N, C-alpha and C positions, 0 to 999 in steps of 0.2 A: 424340311431344316430351314430354306434360309427367313423363314419368320421367325423363328425362338432365335437365330443370330440377331435380329435386326431390334425384336424386342426385348434384350437381354439388356445394351447398353441405356436405353432409355428407361429403365427400370434406375439400374446404376446413379443416371445424369439423377435422376427425382433425391433418391438420396443420398447422394453428397449434397445438392444444391437445399434440402432441408435441413439438415446435418448443419450444412454452414449459415443457414438460418437462425436455427437454435444454439449454435453457439457466438452468434453474434448477440442477440438479443439478451442470452446468459451472459455476457463481457456486457455489454450496454448496463441490466439493471445492478451488476453485483458491482463499474463504476460508480454508479451513481451518488451515492453517498459522499463518494470523495469527492466528490465536481459541486454538488451541493452543499458543503461543509463552506467552497470558496467563496459563495453567495454572502454578501455583509447582512449581519444580523439582525434585531429586528431594532435596537438597542442601538445599534449604530445610524439603520434606517429614521431612529426616529430623531434622532441629532443633522441628521443633512439640512436640517429649515427650521430657526427658531421664529417667534416671532416676540418682539418687542417693545414694552412700554417706554415710549420718550417724553415721557410727562412732566416729570421730575429735572429731567435735565433740562440749566438752567443757562443762557446766553451765556457764552465764551466759556461751556463747560465741559468736558470728553471724560466721558462714561464711560469703560472696557467689559462687555460681555464675553464667555465662551461658543464658540461656532463650529465646529467640527475639531473641537479639542485647538485651537488658536483664540489669541484673542481678539477681538475684533472692537473696534473703535467706534465709538458715535457721536459724534460731537456736536453740538449747536452754537457754530459762528455769529461773533455777533458782530455788525454791517460794515464795522470798520478793517474786520478779516475777509470778510467777501470780495469788500472791495481791495482789499489788498491783495489776494489775491486775482484777481477779475484787468490788474492794472498789470499782471507779468504778461509778457509775451510768448510763443510758445519759442522761437529762437530759442531765445535766455532760457530756454529748464537743457537738463545733462539728456532724460526721455522726452522726446516730443511725441508718444501715446500717451496716450490718459487711461489705460490699463483699465477701461470697465467692461462690466461682464457683463453690461446691460445691451451694451454699442458693439461696434463693428470692431475688429481688431485694428487696421487703423488712423480708427479715429483721434484728431490730431488733442491734443492734453491741455486741452483750454478748462479752466475751471466752470466752466456750463456741463462737459463733455465729461464732467468728473462727479458729476448729481446723477438722480433715474426719477423722473416723472412722480407725481403722487397722480394718483387715480383721483380723477374727474368727480364732480361731487354730483355732478346730477346725469346721466343717461343722453350720450350724443353733445357734451358741454369737453369746451380739448383737456387732455390731463396739464397741469398745470408742475413745473420742478418748484419744491423750496431751497433756497439756496442758502438756507442758517443750517440744512441738515447736512452735515455729512457722512457716510460711512463706508470702512473704509476697513483689512483685515489689516490686524497690529502685525504684520512680521516685516521685518530690518529686507528687504531683497539684498541687503548682504552679503550674511548668513546666518539671517532665520532670527534674529536679537530681538527684542521687546523695547520699542525708540519710547521716551517718556513725553508725553502731552504738555506743550509751554500753559503752565495758568492764570492769571493775573496773580498770582500774590510767587509763585517760583514757574522763573524764566528759563524757557528751554532753547536756547541756539540758538543763530539768528535771524527767522523765518515766521516766526509764529506761532505753529508747528508743532514736528518732535524733534527732538534730535535721539538718534540712539546713542546712547553712551557709552561701550562698547570698541567703535571707531566710527565716530564719530560723524556720520553722514546725518544730513538735516532735512529735518519737509518744511515746508510750506505748512498754508494754511487748506491748503486743496490738497496733501500727503503727495505733493512731488519734488523730489528726490531736488536740493540743490546746491549740497558739496561733500563732499566724500564717497566712499567708498563705492557706495549703492549703486548699481549701475538702471533702476526702473524705481518709477513711481511706486507707492504701497497701492494694491489691486482695492479693487473697490469689487467688491462681493456680486451673486445676481439678486437682488432685494429689491423686495416694491412698499409700496403707501398701502395701505390695510383700510388707514384713517387719517384723522391729523392728527392721532398718539399713536397708533402703533403702528408699524411695520414687520413686514416678512424677512427673513433673508434667507435666501440659501431658494 
C-alpha cells in the first residue's frame, strides 16, 4: 500500500512535466511566424549596403546616391577644399567629434578623421587615405532636411560645403557644422574602398 502511494505522485509529476513541455513547444511554434515577420525582409537587407562607382565624379562635384532610404553624399574635393578643411582648428568647431562610423566615438573632428582609409593595393602595404573623397549621410542633424551642396556655379553658404535652407545650418568642406541650429556634424557612414574607383557603403 505504501508502494502504490509513492508511485502515483511520481506518475502524476511526469504527466505534468510532459504536458507543460508540449504546451511550451506548441506555444513557441505558434508564435514563431509572428516573431519571424519582424526580421528585416530580403529587399531591406539588400539595401543595407551598396556599391558606388565613383569614376564619373569630377573634382569639386558632389553626387547624391540613396542608401538606407537616405541621401548619401559623395564629394570629390579639390585641393583648395581639402586645404580649407585641414586648416580649421577642432577648437573652433561647434561639434568637436568626427562622427565617423569607421572610427572610435570619441575621435576628434579633424579633416583626416572624416575620411576612411583606402584598401592597400598590395598585400602587406599600408592602407592609404584619399583626402579628395568625402562620403557623408546627407541628412541635416537638426531636423533631418537634405542640405544643398556648394558648386562652382552655385554658392551654398560661407564654408564651401553644404547649406540647409530650412533653418540655415552650414557645413564646411569636411561636412562639419559651422553655424546654425544643427547640433552635430554630418555623419560619416561605414564604408570602404573596394578599388580606386569603387566604394562599398554599409
